N, CA, C, O and CB atoms as a CASP TS submission, in Angstrom:
PFRMAT TS
TARGET T0000
AUTHOR 0000-0000-0000
METHOD Language model
MODEL 1
PARENT N/A
ATOM      1  N   MET     1       0.828  -1.189   0.000  1.00  0.00           N
ATOM      2  CA  MET     1       0.000   0.000   0.000  1.00  0.00           C
ATOM      3  C   MET     1       0.866   1.244   0.000  1.00  0.00           C
ATOM      4  O   MET     1       1.716   1.420   0.874  1.00  0.00           O
ATOM      5  CB  MET     1      -0.939   0.003   1.200  1.00  0.00           C
ATOM      6  N   THR     2       0.654   2.092  -0.964  1.00  0.00           N
ATOM      7  CA  THR     2       1.426   3.333  -1.018  1.00  0.00           C
ATOM      8  C   THR     2       0.625   4.460  -0.391  1.00  0.00           C
ATOM      9  O   THR     2      -0.603   4.500  -0.452  1.00  0.00           O
ATOM     10  CB  THR     2       1.807   3.686  -2.474  1.00  0.00           C
ATOM     11  N   LYS     3       1.358   5.357   0.204  1.00  0.00           N
ATOM     12  CA  LYS     3       0.702   6.513   0.822  1.00  0.00           C
ATOM     13  C   LYS     3       0.456   7.567  -0.231  1.00  0.00           C
ATOM     14  O   LYS     3       1.296   7.796  -1.101  1.00  0.00           O
ATOM     15  CB  LYS     3       1.552   7.091   1.978  1.00  0.00           C
ATOM     16  N   LYS     4      -0.674   8.198  -0.155  1.00  0.00           N
ATOM     17  CA  LYS     4      -0.982   9.303  -1.065  1.00  0.00           C
ATOM     18  C   LYS     4      -0.435  10.591  -0.469  1.00  0.00           C
ATOM     19  O   LYS     4      -0.585  10.856   0.723  1.00  0.00           O
ATOM     20  CB  LYS     4      -2.519   9.418  -1.321  1.00  0.00           C
ATOM     21  N   LYS     5       0.196  11.376  -1.313  1.00  0.00           N
ATOM     22  CA  LYS     5       0.733  12.652  -0.854  1.00  0.00           C
ATOM     23  C   LYS     5      -0.382  13.685  -0.826  1.00  0.00           C
ATOM     24  O   LYS     5      -1.261  13.709  -1.687  1.00  0.00           O
ATOM     25  CB  LYS     5       1.897  13.125  -1.762  1.00  0.00           C
ATOM     26  N   ALA     6      -0.320  14.522   0.173  1.00  0.00           N
ATOM     27  CA  ALA     6      -1.298  15.605   0.283  1.00  0.00           C
ATOM     28  C   ALA     6      -1.038  16.622  -0.819  1.00  0.00           C
ATOM     29  O   ALA     6       0.120  16.865  -1.157  1.00  0.00           O
ATOM     30  CB  ALA     6      -1.234  16.282   1.686  1.00  0.00           C
ATOM     31  N   PRO     7      -2.065  17.217  -1.383  1.00  0.00           N
ATOM     32  CA  PRO     7      -1.848  18.218  -2.430  1.00  0.00           C
ATOM     33  C   PRO     7      -1.113  19.435  -1.878  1.00  0.00           C
ATOM     34  O   PRO     7      -1.264  19.804  -0.714  1.00  0.00           O
ATOM     35  CB  PRO     7      -3.187  18.646  -3.049  1.00  0.00           C
ATOM     36  N   PHE     8      -0.311  20.046  -2.753  1.00  0.00           N
ATOM     37  CA  PHE     8       0.477  21.212  -2.363  1.00  0.00           C
ATOM     38  C   PHE     8      -0.447  22.401  -2.126  1.00  0.00           C
ATOM     39  O   PHE     8      -1.245  22.759  -2.992  1.00  0.00           O
ATOM     40  CB  PHE     8       1.535  21.549  -3.443  1.00  0.00           C
ATOM     41  N   VAL     9      -0.333  23.007  -0.957  1.00  0.00           N
ATOM     42  CA  VAL     9      -1.125  24.185  -0.621  1.00  0.00           C
ATOM     43  C   VAL     9      -0.162  25.354  -0.482  1.00  0.00           C
ATOM     44  O   VAL     9       0.742  25.333   0.353  1.00  0.00           O
ATOM     45  CB  VAL     9      -1.961  23.969   0.696  1.00  0.00           C
ATOM     46  N   GLU    10      -0.365  26.374  -1.312  1.00  0.00           N
ATOM     47  CA  GLU    10       0.518  27.533  -1.277  1.00  0.00           C
ATOM     48  C   GLU    10       0.145  28.420  -0.095  1.00  0.00           C
ATOM     49  O   GLU    10      -0.981  28.908  -0.002  1.00  0.00           O
ATOM     50  CB  GLU    10       0.441  28.328  -2.605  1.00  0.00           C
ATOM     51  N   LYS    11       1.106  28.623   0.807  1.00  0.00           N
ATOM     52  CA  LYS    11       0.886  29.468   1.973  1.00  0.00           C
ATOM     53  C   LYS    11       1.432  30.854   1.681  1.00  0.00           C
ATOM     54  O   LYS    11       2.470  30.998   1.036  1.00  0.00           O
ATOM     55  CB  LYS    11       1.551  28.865   3.239  1.00  0.00           C
ATOM     56  N   LYS    12       0.746  31.849   2.147  1.00  0.00           N
ATOM     57  CA  LYS    12       1.227  33.221   1.983  1.00  0.00           C
ATOM     58  C   LYS    12       2.197  33.529   3.114  1.00  0.00           C
ATOM     59  O   LYS    12       1.919  33.221   4.273  1.00  0.00           O
ATOM     60  CB  LYS    12       0.042  34.245   1.967  1.00  0.00           C
ATOM     61  N   PRO    13       3.331  34.133   2.788  1.00  0.00           N
ATOM     62  CA  PRO    13       4.321  34.463   3.818  1.00  0.00           C
ATOM     63  C   PRO    13       3.856  35.629   4.680  1.00  0.00           C
ATOM     64  O   PRO    13       3.019  36.434   4.270  1.00  0.00           O
ATOM     65  CB  PRO    13       5.669  34.796   3.176  1.00  0.00           C
ATOM     66  N   LYS    14       4.415  35.701   5.879  1.00  0.00           N
ATOM     67  CA  LYS    14       4.128  36.827   6.760  1.00  0.00           C
ATOM     68  C   LYS    14       4.903  38.028   6.245  1.00  0.00           C
ATOM     69  O   LYS    14       6.085  37.920   5.921  1.00  0.00           O
ATOM     70  CB  LYS    14       4.500  36.506   8.248  1.00  0.00           C
ATOM     71  N   VAL    15       4.242  39.158   6.171  1.00  0.00           N
ATOM     72  CA  VAL    15       4.892  40.375   5.686  1.00  0.00           C
ATOM     73  C   VAL    15       4.647  41.514   6.660  1.00  0.00           C
ATOM     74  O   VAL    15       3.743  41.459   7.494  1.00  0.00           O
ATOM     75  CB  VAL    15       4.381  40.750   4.280  1.00  0.00           C
ATOM     76  N   HIS    16       5.463  42.538   6.537  1.00  0.00           N
ATOM     77  CA  HIS    16       5.300  43.750   7.335  1.00  0.00           C
ATOM     78  C   HIS    16       3.940  44.371   6.998  1.00  0.00           C
ATOM     79  O   HIS    16       3.526  44.336   5.839  1.00  0.00           O
ATOM     80  CB  HIS    16       6.470  44.766   7.070  1.00  0.00           C
ATOM     81  N   PRO    17       3.243  44.934   7.979  1.00  0.00           N
ATOM     82  CA  PRO    17       1.922  45.525   7.709  1.00  0.00           C
ATOM     83  C   PRO    17       1.934  46.596   6.614  1.00  0.00           C
ATOM     84  O   PRO    17       0.936  46.761   5.914  1.00  0.00           O
ATOM     85  CB  PRO    17       1.373  46.127   8.977  1.00  0.00           C
ATOM     86  N   ASP    18       3.033  47.321   6.452  1.00  0.00           N
ATOM     87  CA  ASP    18       3.118  48.334   5.400  1.00  0.00           C
ATOM     88  C   ASP    18       3.155  47.718   4.003  1.00  0.00           C
ATOM     89  O   ASP    18       2.837  48.384   3.018  1.00  0.00           O
ATOM     90  CB  ASP    18       4.348  49.195   5.609  1.00  0.00           C
ATOM     91  N   LEU    19       3.545  46.440   3.922  1.00  0.00           N
ATOM     92  CA  LEU    19       3.647  45.763   2.628  1.00  0.00           C
ATOM     93  C   LEU    19       2.532  44.737   2.426  1.00  0.00           C
ATOM     94  O   LEU    19       2.690  43.796   1.648  1.00  0.00           O
ATOM     95  CB  LEU    19       5.002  45.081   2.503  1.00  0.00           C
ATOM     96  N   GLU    20       1.440  44.908   3.100  1.00  0.00           N
ATOM     97  CA  GLU    20       0.315  43.981   2.985  1.00  0.00           C
ATOM     98  C   GLU    20      -0.161  43.924   1.538  1.00  0.00           C
ATOM     99  O   GLU    20      -0.369  44.962   0.908  1.00  0.00           O
ATOM    100  CB  GLU    20      -0.844  44.401   3.923  1.00  0.00           C
ATOM    101  N   GLY    21      -0.334  42.716   1.013  1.00  0.00           N
ATOM    102  CA  GLY    21      -0.775  42.535  -0.363  1.00  0.00           C
ATOM    103  C   GLY    21       0.365  42.494  -1.363  1.00  0.00           C
ATOM    104  O   GLY    21       0.125  42.430  -2.569  1.00  0.00           O
ATOM    105  N   PHE    22       1.615  42.532  -0.879  1.00  0.00           N
ATOM    106  CA  PHE    22       2.778  42.509  -1.763  1.00  0.00           C
ATOM    107  C   PHE    22       2.952  41.114  -2.342  1.00  0.00           C
ATOM    108  O   PHE    22       2.977  40.128  -1.605  1.00  0.00           O
ATOM    109  CB  PHE    22       4.055  42.949  -1.010  1.00  0.00           C
ATOM    110  N   ASP    23       3.073  41.032  -3.656  1.00  0.00           N
ATOM    111  CA  ASP    23       3.276  39.762  -4.332  1.00  0.00           C
ATOM    112  C   ASP    23       4.258  39.989  -5.470  1.00  0.00           C
ATOM    113  O   ASP    23       4.142  40.967  -6.209  1.00  0.00           O
ATOM    114  CB  ASP    23       1.928  39.170  -4.855  1.00  0.00           C
ATOM    115  N   MET    24       5.227  39.087  -5.614  1.00  0.00           N
ATOM    116  CA  MET    24       6.220  39.224  -6.666  1.00  0.00           C
ATOM    117  C   MET    24       6.347  37.882  -7.374  1.00  0.00           C
ATOM    118  O   MET    24       6.492  36.841  -6.734  1.00  0.00           O
ATOM    119  CB  MET    24       7.593  39.694  -6.094  1.00  0.00           C
ATOM    120  N   ARG    25       6.290  37.919  -8.702  1.00  0.00           N
ATOM    121  CA  ARG    25       6.388  36.708  -9.509  1.00  0.00           C
ATOM    122  C   ARG    25       7.274  36.977 -10.711  1.00  0.00           C
ATOM    123  O   ARG    25       7.556  38.126 -11.051  1.00  0.00           O
ATOM    124  CB  ARG    25       4.989  36.224  -9.959  1.00  0.00           C
ATOM    125  N   ILE    26       7.710  35.895 -11.349  1.00  0.00           N
ATOM    126  CA  ILE    26       8.464  35.992 -12.591  1.00  0.00           C
ATOM    127  C   ILE    26       7.595  35.400 -13.682  1.00  0.00           C
ATOM    128  O   ILE    26       7.171  34.248 -13.593  1.00  0.00           O
ATOM    129  CB  ILE    26       9.853  35.260 -12.496  1.00  0.00           C
ATOM    130  N   ASP    27       7.325  36.201 -14.729  1.00  0.00           N
ATOM    131  CA  ASP    27       6.437  35.732 -15.791  1.00  0.00           C
ATOM    132  C   ASP    27       7.192  34.828 -16.771  1.00  0.00           C
ATOM    133  O   ASP    27       8.379  34.556 -16.584  1.00  0.00           O
ATOM    134  CB  ASP    27       5.817  36.929 -16.539  1.00  0.00           C
ATOM    135  N   SER    28       6.509  34.371 -17.799  1.00  0.00           N
ATOM    136  CA  SER    28       7.088  33.418 -18.748  1.00  0.00           C
ATOM    137  C   SER    28       8.223  34.015 -19.569  1.00  0.00           C
ATOM    138  O   SER    28       9.008  33.272 -20.159  1.00  0.00           O
ATOM    139  CB  SER    28       6.016  32.903 -19.676  1.00  0.00           C
ATOM    140  N   PHE    29       8.328  35.339 -19.620  1.00  0.00           N
ATOM    141  CA  PHE    29       9.411  35.995 -20.341  1.00  0.00           C
ATOM    142  C   PHE    29      10.610  36.299 -19.443  1.00  0.00           C
ATOM    143  O   PHE    29      11.605  36.852 -19.911  1.00  0.00           O
ATOM    144  CB  PHE    29       8.907  37.273 -20.971  1.00  0.00           C
ATOM    145  N   GLY    30      10.526  35.945 -18.158  1.00  0.00           N
ATOM    146  CA  GLY    30      11.612  36.186 -17.215  1.00  0.00           C
ATOM    147  C   GLY    30      11.585  37.565 -16.588  1.00  0.00           C
ATOM    148  O   GLY    30      12.541  37.968 -15.926  1.00  0.00           O
ATOM    149  N   GLN    31      10.490  38.296 -16.793  1.00  0.00           N
ATOM    150  CA  GLN    31      10.376  39.625 -16.206  1.00  0.00           C
ATOM    151  C   GLN    31       9.757  39.527 -14.812  1.00  0.00           C
ATOM    152  O   GLN    31       8.886  38.693 -14.564  1.00  0.00           O
ATOM    153  CB  GLN    31       9.532  40.552 -17.112  1.00  0.00           C
ATOM    154  N   ILE    32      10.215  40.380 -13.920  1.00  0.00           N
ATOM    155  CA  ILE    32       9.687  40.412 -12.561  1.00  0.00           C
ATOM    156  C   ILE    32       8.412  41.235 -12.560  1.00  0.00           C
ATOM    157  O   ILE    32       8.391  42.376 -13.020  1.00  0.00           O
ATOM    158  CB  ILE    32      10.728  40.995 -11.561  1.00  0.00           C
ATOM    159  N   VAL    33       7.341  40.634 -12.030  1.00  0.00           N
ATOM    160  CA  VAL    33       6.045  41.303 -11.945  1.00  0.00           C
ATOM    161  C   VAL    33       5.717  41.468 -10.473  1.00  0.00           C
ATOM    162  O   VAL    33       5.710  40.493  -9.721  1.00  0.00           O
ATOM    163  CB  VAL    33       4.919  40.499 -12.695  1.00  0.00           C
ATOM    164  N   SER    34       5.446  42.697 -10.061  1.00  0.00           N
ATOM    165  CA  SER    34       5.185  43.002  -8.661  1.00  0.00           C
ATOM    166  C   SER    34       3.815  43.636  -8.507  1.00  0.00           C
ATOM    167  O   SER    34       3.333  44.340  -9.395  1.00  0.00           O
ATOM    168  CB  SER    34       6.268  43.927  -8.096  1.00  0.00           C
ATOM    169  N   SER    35       3.196  43.370  -7.359  1.00  0.00           N
ATOM    170  CA  SER    35       1.877  43.942  -7.106  1.00  0.00           C
ATOM    171  C   SER    35       1.970  45.349  -6.515  1.00  0.00           C
ATOM    172  O   SER    35       0.960  46.049  -6.445  1.00  0.00           O
ATOM    173  CB  SER    35       1.089  43.038  -6.169  1.00  0.00           C
ATOM    174  N   LEU    36       3.155  45.774  -6.090  1.00  0.00           N
ATOM    175  CA  LEU    36       3.350  47.117  -5.552  1.00  0.00           C
ATOM    176  C   LEU    36       4.281  47.904  -6.467  1.00  0.00           C
ATOM    177  O   LEU    36       5.135  47.333  -7.146  1.00  0.00           O
ATOM    178  CB  LEU    36       3.921  47.058  -4.112  1.00  0.00           C
ATOM    179  N   ASP    37       4.105  49.196  -6.475  1.00  0.00           N
ATOM    180  CA  ASP    37       4.943  50.089  -7.266  1.00  0.00           C
ATOM    181  C   ASP    37       6.378  50.067  -6.735  1.00  0.00           C
ATOM    182  O   ASP    37       6.594  50.014  -5.524  1.00  0.00           O
ATOM    183  CB  ASP    37       4.376  51.528  -7.245  1.00  0.00           C
ATOM    184  N   ARG    38       7.342  50.107  -7.631  1.00  0.00           N
ATOM    185  CA  ARG    38       8.752  50.061  -7.261  1.00  0.00           C
ATOM    186  C   ARG    38       9.133  51.216  -6.339  1.00  0.00           C
ATOM    187  O   ARG    38       9.944  51.037  -5.431  1.00  0.00           O
ATOM    188  CB  ARG    38       9.619  50.085  -8.509  1.00  0.00           C
ATOM    189  N   ASP    39       8.562  52.394  -6.559  1.00  0.00           N
ATOM    190  CA  ASP    39       8.870  53.550  -5.720  1.00  0.00           C
ATOM    191  C   ASP    39       8.394  53.345  -4.287  1.00  0.00           C
ATOM    192  O   ASP    39       9.067  53.767  -3.346  1.00  0.00           O
ATOM    193  CB  ASP    39       8.237  54.807  -6.303  1.00  0.00           C
ATOM    194  N   LYS    40       7.239  52.702  -4.111  1.00  0.00           N
ATOM    195  CA  LYS    40       6.714  52.440  -2.775  1.00  0.00           C
ATOM    196  C   LYS    40       7.605  51.436  -2.034  1.00  0.00           C
ATOM    197  O   LYS    40       7.843  51.583  -0.835  1.00  0.00           O
ATOM    198  CB  LYS    40       5.266  51.913  -2.859  1.00  0.00           C
ATOM    199  N   ILE    41       8.092  50.427  -2.740  1.00  0.00           N
ATOM    200  CA  ILE    41       8.990  49.449  -2.130  1.00  0.00           C
ATOM    201  C   ILE    41      10.298  50.119  -1.724  1.00  0.00           C
ATOM    202  O   ILE    41      10.799  49.875  -0.627  1.00  0.00           O
ATOM    203  CB  ILE    41       9.263  48.277  -3.099  1.00  0.00           C
ATOM    204  N   ASN    42      10.856  50.958  -2.590  1.00  0.00           N
ATOM    205  CA  ASN    42      12.103  51.661  -2.269  1.00  0.00           C
ATOM    206  C   ASN    42      11.933  52.610  -1.092  1.00  0.00           C
ATOM    207  O   ASN    42      12.833  52.721  -0.259  1.00  0.00           O
ATOM    208  CB  ASN    42      12.598  52.434  -3.482  1.00  0.00           C
ATOM    209  N   ALA    43      10.799  53.295  -1.006  1.00  0.00           N
ATOM    210  CA  ALA    43      10.541  54.189   0.130  1.00  0.00           C
ATOM    211  C   ALA    43      10.470  53.391   1.426  1.00  0.00           C
ATOM    212  O   ALA    43      10.985  53.828   2.455  1.00  0.00           O
ATOM    213  CB  ALA    43       9.230  54.981  -0.082  1.00  0.00           C
ATOM    214  N   PHE    44       9.832  52.221   1.382  1.00  0.00           N
ATOM    215  CA  PHE    44       9.747  51.362   2.563  1.00  0.00           C
ATOM    216  C   PHE    44      11.144  50.910   2.990  1.00  0.00           C
ATOM    217  O   PHE    44      11.472  50.956   4.176  1.00  0.00           O
ATOM    218  CB  PHE    44       8.846  50.135   2.280  1.00  0.00           C
ATOM    219  N   LEU    45      11.965  50.477   2.040  1.00  0.00           N
ATOM    220  CA  LEU    45      13.311  50.012   2.370  1.00  0.00           C
ATOM    221  C   LEU    45      14.176  51.142   2.911  1.00  0.00           C
ATOM    222  O   LEU    45      14.964  50.924   3.832  1.00  0.00           O
ATOM    223  CB  LEU    45      13.972  49.396   1.142  1.00  0.00           C
ATOM    224  N   ASP    46      14.046  52.332   2.366  1.00  0.00           N
ATOM    225  CA  ASP    46      14.803  53.481   2.877  1.00  0.00           C
ATOM    226  C   ASP    46      14.422  53.785   4.316  1.00  0.00           C
ATOM    227  O   ASP    46      15.273  54.161   5.122  1.00  0.00           O
ATOM    228  CB  ASP    46      14.566  54.718   2.000  1.00  0.00           C
ATOM    229  N   LYS    47      13.147  53.621   4.640  1.00  0.00           N
ATOM    230  CA  LYS    47      12.663  53.929   5.984  1.00  0.00           C
ATOM    231  C   LYS    47      13.058  52.837   6.979  1.00  0.00           C
ATOM    232  O   LYS    47      13.425  53.149   8.111  1.00  0.00           O
ATOM    233  CB  LYS    47      11.141  54.104   5.972  1.00  0.00           C
ATOM    234  N   GLU    48      12.990  51.575   6.583  1.00  0.00           N
ATOM    235  CA  GLU    48      13.147  50.461   7.518  1.00  0.00           C
ATOM    236  C   GLU    48      14.570  49.918   7.642  1.00  0.00           C
ATOM    237  O   GLU    48      14.936  49.387   8.691  1.00  0.00           O
ATOM    238  CB  GLU    48      12.251  49.357   7.108  1.00  0.00           C
ATOM    239  N   MET    49      15.366  50.043   6.598  1.00  0.00           N
ATOM    240  CA  MET    49      16.712  49.466   6.633  1.00  0.00           C
ATOM    241  C   MET    49      17.693  50.470   7.233  1.00  0.00           C
ATOM    242  O   MET    49      17.667  51.653   6.894  1.00  0.00           O
ATOM    243  CB  MET    49      17.168  49.046   5.211  1.00  0.00           C
ATOM    244  N   PRO    50      18.556  49.990   8.123  1.00  0.00           N
ATOM    245  CA  PRO    50      19.538  50.906   8.724  1.00  0.00           C
ATOM    246  C   PRO    50      20.583  51.316   7.702  1.00  0.00           C
ATOM    247  O   PRO    50      20.914  50.555   6.793  1.00  0.00           O
ATOM    248  CB  PRO    50      20.220  50.255   9.942  1.00  0.00           C
ATOM    249  N   ASP    51      21.092  52.513   7.860  1.00  0.00           N
ATOM    250  CA  ASP    51      22.132  53.027   6.987  1.00  0.00           C
ATOM    251  C   ASP    51      23.463  52.553   7.542  1.00  0.00           C
ATOM    252  O   ASP    51      23.856  52.962   8.634  1.00  0.00           O
ATOM    253  CB  ASP    51      22.079  54.590   6.877  1.00  0.00           C
ATOM    254  N   ASP    52      24.161  51.697   6.811  1.00  0.00           N
ATOM    255  CA  ASP    52      25.395  51.096   7.309  1.00  0.00           C
ATOM    256  C   ASP    52      26.578  52.030   7.069  1.00  0.00           C
ATOM    257  O   ASP    52      27.060  52.166   5.944  1.00  0.00           O
ATOM    258  CB  ASP    52      25.643  49.734   6.635  1.00  0.00           C
ATOM    259  N   LYS    53      27.031  52.662   8.127  1.00  0.00           N
ATOM    260  CA  LYS    53      28.124  53.635   8.032  1.00  0.00           C
ATOM    261  C   LYS    53      29.458  52.949   7.749  1.00  0.00           C
ATOM    262  O   LYS    53      30.360  53.572   7.189  1.00  0.00           O
ATOM    263  CB  LYS    53      28.222  54.452   9.325  1.00  0.00           C
ATOM    264  N   LYS    54      29.600  51.667   8.131  1.00  0.00           N
ATOM    265  CA  LYS    54      30.862  50.966   7.934  1.00  0.00           C
ATOM    266  C   LYS    54      31.183  50.829   6.453  1.00  0.00           C
ATOM    267  O   LYS    54      32.336  50.991   6.056  1.00  0.00           O
ATOM    268  CB  LYS    54      30.816  49.589   8.593  1.00  0.00           C
ATOM    269  N   LEU    55      30.197  50.537   5.642  1.00  0.00           N
ATOM    270  CA  LEU    55      30.440  50.384   4.214  1.00  0.00           C
ATOM    271  C   LEU    55      30.851  51.705   3.581  1.00  0.00           C
ATOM    272  O   LEU    55      31.715  51.729   2.705  1.00  0.00           O
ATOM    273  CB  LEU    55      29.201  49.836   3.521  1.00  0.00           C
ATOM    274  N   LYS    56      30.250  52.790   4.011  1.00  0.00           N
ATOM    275  CA  LYS    56      30.619  54.098   3.472  1.00  0.00           C
ATOM    276  C   LYS    56      32.042  54.453   3.843  1.00  0.00           C
ATOM    277  O   LYS    56      32.763  55.026   3.026  1.00  0.00           O
ATOM    278  CB  LYS    56      29.666  55.175   3.973  1.00  0.00           C
ATOM    279  N   ALA    57      32.475  54.121   5.082  1.00  0.00           N
ATOM    280  CA  ALA    57      33.817  54.436   5.527  1.00  0.00           C
ATOM    281  C   ALA    57      34.848  53.648   4.719  1.00  0.00           C
ATOM    282  O   ALA    57      35.904  54.186   4.386  1.00  0.00           O
ATOM    283  CB  ALA    57      33.966  54.141   7.022  1.00  0.00           C
ATOM    284  N   LYS    58      34.559  52.377   4.397  1.00  0.00           N
ATOM    285  CA  LYS    58      35.483  51.568   3.608  1.00  0.00           C
ATOM    286  C   LYS    58      35.606  52.104   2.190  1.00  0.00           C
ATOM    287  O   LYS    58      36.698  52.100   1.621  1.00  0.00           O
ATOM    288  CB  LYS    58      35.026  50.111   3.581  1.00  0.00           C
ATOM    289  N   ASP    59      34.506  52.564   1.613  1.00  0.00           N
ATOM    290  CA  ASP    59      34.551  53.122   0.270  1.00  0.00           C
ATOM    291  C   ASP    59      35.385  54.402   0.234  1.00  0.00           C
ATOM    292  O   ASP    59      36.112  54.642  -0.730  1.00  0.00           O
ATOM    293  CB  ASP    59      33.135  53.399  -0.234  1.00  0.00           C
ATOM    294  N   ASP    60      35.283  55.217   1.272  1.00  0.00           N
ATOM    295  CA  ASP    60      36.039  56.469   1.328  1.00  0.00           C
ATOM    296  C   ASP    60      37.539  56.200   1.445  1.00  0.00           C
ATOM    297  O   ASP    60      38.345  56.923   0.857  1.00  0.00           O
ATOM    298  CB  ASP    60      35.563  57.328   2.509  1.00  0.00           C
ATOM    299  N   GLU    61      37.923  55.155   2.207  1.00  0.00           N
ATOM    300  CA  GLU    61      39.327  54.846   2.409  1.00  0.00           C
ATOM    301  C   GLU    61      39.978  54.302   1.147  1.00  0.00           C
ATOM    302  O   GLU    61      41.169  54.522   0.929  1.00  0.00           O
ATOM    303  CB  GLU    61      39.482  53.856   3.534  1.00  0.00           C
ATOM    304  N   SER    62      39.224  53.596   0.312  1.00  0.00           N
ATOM    305  CA  SER    62      39.806  52.957  -0.868  1.00  0.00           C
ATOM    306  C   SER    62      40.047  53.952  -1.998  1.00  0.00           C
ATOM    307  O   SER    62      40.747  53.613  -2.952  1.00  0.00           O
ATOM    308  CB  SER    62      38.901  51.839  -1.355  1.00  0.00           C
ATOM    309  N   LYS    63      39.504  55.154  -1.934  1.00  0.00           N
ATOM    310  CA  LYS    63      39.657  56.144  -2.999  1.00  0.00           C
ATOM    311  C   LYS    63      40.930  56.929  -2.876  1.00  0.00           C
ATOM    312  O   LYS    63      41.199  57.801  -3.702  1.00  0.00           O
ATOM    313  CB  LYS    63      38.498  57.083  -3.006  1.00  0.00           C
TER
END
């Protein structure tokens, strides 16, 4: 007797409340399709991600 596998159920990932409804897929042509505007995503990342001063200091020293 073989066991039957349960059908695959796609679960939605947990996201930040500001990004509710965000969905990103790659279409058949290899293009990235997003449910949110690119500018809104960039504004969110600018607000939420820390500005890493260490990387800026290393870039300044190498010049």
